[in-house]
C-alpha positions, 0 to 999 in steps of 0.5 A, spaced: 800 720 541 795 719 547 795 722 554 798 717 559 794 720 565 787 720 561 782 714 563 782 712 555 789 710 556 788 707 561 783 702 559 786 702 552 793 699 556 789 694 560 786 691 553 793 688 554 794 689 561 789 687 565 791 689 571 793 697 569 784 697 570 785 698 577 787 705 576 780 706 573 777 702 580 782 708 584 780 714 579 772 713 580 771 708 585 769 713 591 765 718 587 761 712 584 759 709 591 757 715 592 752 716 587 749 709 588 749 710 595 744 715 594 741 711 590 740 705 593 743 706 600 747 700 603 746 695 597 752 700 594 757 695 596 755 689 590 752 694 586 760 699 586 763 691 584 758 690 578 759 697 575 767 695 574 766 688 573 761 690 567 766 696 566 771 690 565 768 686 561 766 692 556 773 696 556 776 693 548 768 697 546 771 704 550 770 709 546 778 712 546 776 719 543 772 720 550 778 722 555 775 721 562 770 715 563 766 718 568 760 719 564 760 712 561 761 709 569 755 713 570 751 710 565 753 703 567 750 705 574 745 708 572 743 701 569 745 697 574 740 700 579 734 701 573 735 693 573 736 692 580 729 696 582 726 692 577 727 686 580 726 688 586 719 690 584 717 684 581 719 680 588 715 685 591 709 683 587 
């Protein structure tokens, strides 16, 4: 049986009970926010919400063999930062 305290267990539980996903936010939001602030500054608030929105929408595809969701969340955050930078570069041109 899966350890109830892992991120993988929280994500799995959130498939049937979406409210469980808030536990993942509580565990990782502060670190994700600091990561985003270092990359985009004050726009980190908006991107933090996007990171967890994307994660929530994709939670059914999470690899439950990985107990820690931090690398997954960093990947989502990094892609969103890159997307934002491309969008800004197009606006500047």
